[in-house]
VMD Tcl script that draws the C-alpha trace (Angstrom):
set ca {
  {0.00 0.00 0.00}
  {1.29 3.33 -0.92}
  {0.53 6.73 0.58}
  {-2.19 7.87 2.92}
  {-5.00 7.37 0.45}
  {-4.55 4.00 -1.10}
  {-6.18 3.17 -4.36}
  {-9.21 0.91 -3.91}
  {-7.88 -1.41 -6.68}
  {-4.60 -1.82 -4.86}
  {-6.41 -2.61 -1.61}
  {-8.58 -5.14 -3.38}
  {-5.53 -6.67 -5.10}
  {-3.63 -6.90 -1.81}
  {-6.61 -8.40 -0.06}
  {-7.26 -10.93 -2.81}
  {-3.55 -11.92 -2.83}
  {-3.55 -12.35 0.95}
  {-6.91 -14.08 0.82}
  {-5.71 -16.42 -1.96}
  {-2.52 -17.15 -0.07}
  {-4.49 -17.93 3.10}
  {-6.86 -20.17 1.17}
  {-4.00 -22.09 -0.49}
  {-2.17 -22.37 2.83}
  {-5.33 -23.70 4.50}
  {-5.78 -26.24 1.69}
  {-2.18 -27.43 2.05}
  {-2.54 -27.73 5.84}
  {-5.85 -29.56 5.46}
  {-4.28 -32.00 2.92}
  {-1.34 -32.63 5.26}
  {-3.72 -33.32 8.14}
  {-5.75 -35.74 5.98}
  {-2.57 -37.56 4.93}
  {-1.38 -37.75 8.52}
  {-4.77 -39.08 9.63}
  {-4.86 -41.64 6.77}
  {-1.34 -42.80 7.65}
  {-2.33 -43.12 11.31}
  {-5.45 -45.15 10.40}
  {-3.36 -47.39 8.09}
  {-0.88 -47.96 10.93}
  {-3.74 -48.86 13.30}
  {-5.18 -51.33 10.73}
  {-1.72 -52.87 10.21}
  {-1.28 -53.32 13.97}
  {-4.73 -54.94 14.23}
  {-3.92 -57.30 11.31}
  {-0.62 -58.22 12.90}
  {-2.34 -58.97 16.22}
  {-4.92 -61.15 14.47}
  {-2.19 -63.01 12.56}
  {-0.20 -63.59 15.74}
  {-3.35 -64.83 17.49}
  {-4.21 -67.22 14.66}
  {-0.62 -68.49 14.58}
  {-0.62 -69.01 18.35}
  {-3.94 -70.88 18.25}
  {-2.72 -73.02 15.34}
  {0.46 -73.96 17.21}
  {-1.57 -74.76 20.32}
  {-3.86 -77.08 18.34}
  {-0.90 -78.78 16.62}
  {0.84 -79.24 19.98}
  {-2.33 -80.68 21.50}
  {-2.78 -83.16 18.65}
  {0.91 -84.08 18.67}
  {1.33 -84.53 22.41}
  {-2.11 -85.59 23.65}
  {-3.13 -87.91 20.77}
  {-6.85 -87.30 21.30}
  {-9.11 -90.32 21.01}
  {-11.33 -88.61 18.43}
  {-8.39 -88.70 16.01}
  {-7.45 -92.32 16.53}
  {-8.70 -94.89 14.06}
  {-9.56 -98.21 15.65}
  {-7.53 -101.16 14.44}
  {-9.39 -103.43 12.06}
  {-10.73 -106.66 13.44}
  {-8.35 -109.59 13.12}
  {-9.49 -111.95 10.36}
  {-10.84 -115.31 11.38}
  {-8.67 -118.38 10.91}
  {-10.97 -119.44 8.07}
  {-10.49 -116.10 6.28}
  {-6.76 -116.24 6.86}
  {-6.64 -119.79 5.43}
  {-8.66 -118.77 2.36}
  {-6.42 -115.79 1.74}
  {-3.30 -117.94 2.07}
  {-4.79 -120.55 -0.28}
  {-5.43 -117.85 -2.89}
  {-1.87 -116.55 -2.55}
  {-0.44 -120.05 -2.96}
  {-2.73 -120.61 -5.96}
  {-1.52 -117.39 -7.58}
  {2.11 -118.37 -7.00}
  {1.40 -121.76 -8.62}
  {-0.10 -119.96 -11.61}
  {3.00 -117.77 -11.94}
  {5.22 -120.86 -11.79}
  {3.14 -122.62 -14.45}
  {3.28 -119.52 -16.69}
  {7.07 -119.48 -16.24}
  {7.25 -123.18 -17.14}
  {5.17 -122.66 -20.31}
  {7.23 -119.65 -21.37}
  {10.71 -121.09 -20.71}
  {10.09 -124.85 -20.78}
  {11.43 -125.42 -17.25}
  {10.66 -124.65 -13.63}
  {12.21 -121.59 -12.04}
  {15.21 -122.18 -9.76}
  {13.88 -119.78 -7.15}
  {10.39 -118.40 -6.65}
  {11.39 -114.81 -7.45}
  {12.35 -115.91 -11.00}
  {8.62 -116.24 -11.73}
  {7.89 -112.76 -10.34}
  {7.74 -111.06 -6.97}
  {6.55 -113.65 -4.45}
  {3.88 -113.22 -1.81}
  {5.09 -113.01 1.77}
  {5.03 -116.27 3.69}
  {5.32 -118.61 0.69}
  {8.32 -120.89 0.21}
  {9.16 -122.69 -3.02}
  {10.87 -126.08 -3.13}
  {11.85 -127.43 -6.52}
  {11.91 -131.23 -6.35}
  {13.03 -132.04 -9.89}
  {12.55 -130.67 -13.41}
  {8.78 -131.33 -13.33}
  {7.55 -131.03 -9.77}
  {7.69 -128.51 -6.99}
  {6.10 -127.81 -3.67}
  {4.80 -124.54 -2.21}
  {4.59 -124.08 1.56}
  {2.43 -121.24 2.76}
  {2.48 -119.91 6.30}
  {0.76 -117.11 8.15}
  {0.48 -116.38 11.86}
  {-2.02 -119.18 12.49}
  {-2.21 -121.24 9.30}
  {0.24 -123.50 7.42}
  {-0.48 -125.21 4.09}
  {1.35 -127.22 1.49}
  {0.64 -127.44 -2.24}
  {2.16 -130.18 -4.39}
  {2.46 -129.48 -8.12}
  {0.80 -132.78 -9.05}
  {-2.51 -131.80 -7.43}
  {-5.26 -129.66 -8.96}
  {-4.85 -125.98 -8.12}
  {-8.62 -125.34 -8.09}
  {-9.20 -128.24 -5.70}
  {-6.46 -126.84 -3.48}
  {-8.13 -123.44 -3.40}
  {-11.48 -125.03 -2.54}
  {-14.13 -122.63 -1.19}
  {-11.76 -119.69 -1.69}
  {-12.24 -120.21 -5.46}
  {-15.46 -118.18 -5.20}
  {-13.25 -115.08 -5.34}
  {-11.86 -116.27 -8.68}
  {-15.20 -116.65 -10.46}
  {-15.80 -114.28 -13.34}
  {-18.81 -112.04 -13.52}
  {-20.90 -111.93 -16.72}
  {-19.52 -108.48 -17.73}
  {-16.04 -109.24 -19.06}
  {-14.69 -110.92 -15.97}
  {-14.65 -107.82 -13.79}
  {-16.68 -107.18 -10.75}
  {-18.89 -104.07 -10.74}
}
mol new
graphics top color blue
foreach p $ca { graphics top sphere $p radius 0.5 }
foreach p [lrange $ca 0 end-1] q [lrange $ca 1 end] { graphics top cylinder $p $q radius 0.2 }
display resetview
């Protein structure tokens, strides 16, 4: 402002410059406050998320430790019932029958008996092979409670007996539904 009687245009220009400056300054301050408040709210949300994650992790570890150390009964599977001696005998008869079939397939393919049972393929557990001569052999099967012997001169289907029901073919291509 110049002189004792300032020009009304100058006064208006000075006032609008000061007013504009104050308005811009207020807008900048307001924006800074909003940014500060948004950053503070983001920090609060991050802290809450971190607390929730730590809580979930702690609960998860507690559950894992409980399952590992306490072995709760609701997680234990009961052992299957032990098969009857009859079922065990039938199963062993089928295994011996299948071994005899593998030996016969080996004999037809190579024209001789195998020297050891594993020559005819992987053997079933509990079955021993005894080669008597070039034409005959004997298979001894044993489980916990059952022992059987198969001689190569006897009929394999008669040896299997009632367990042969499992070998019967179904009408649809030999496979069970």
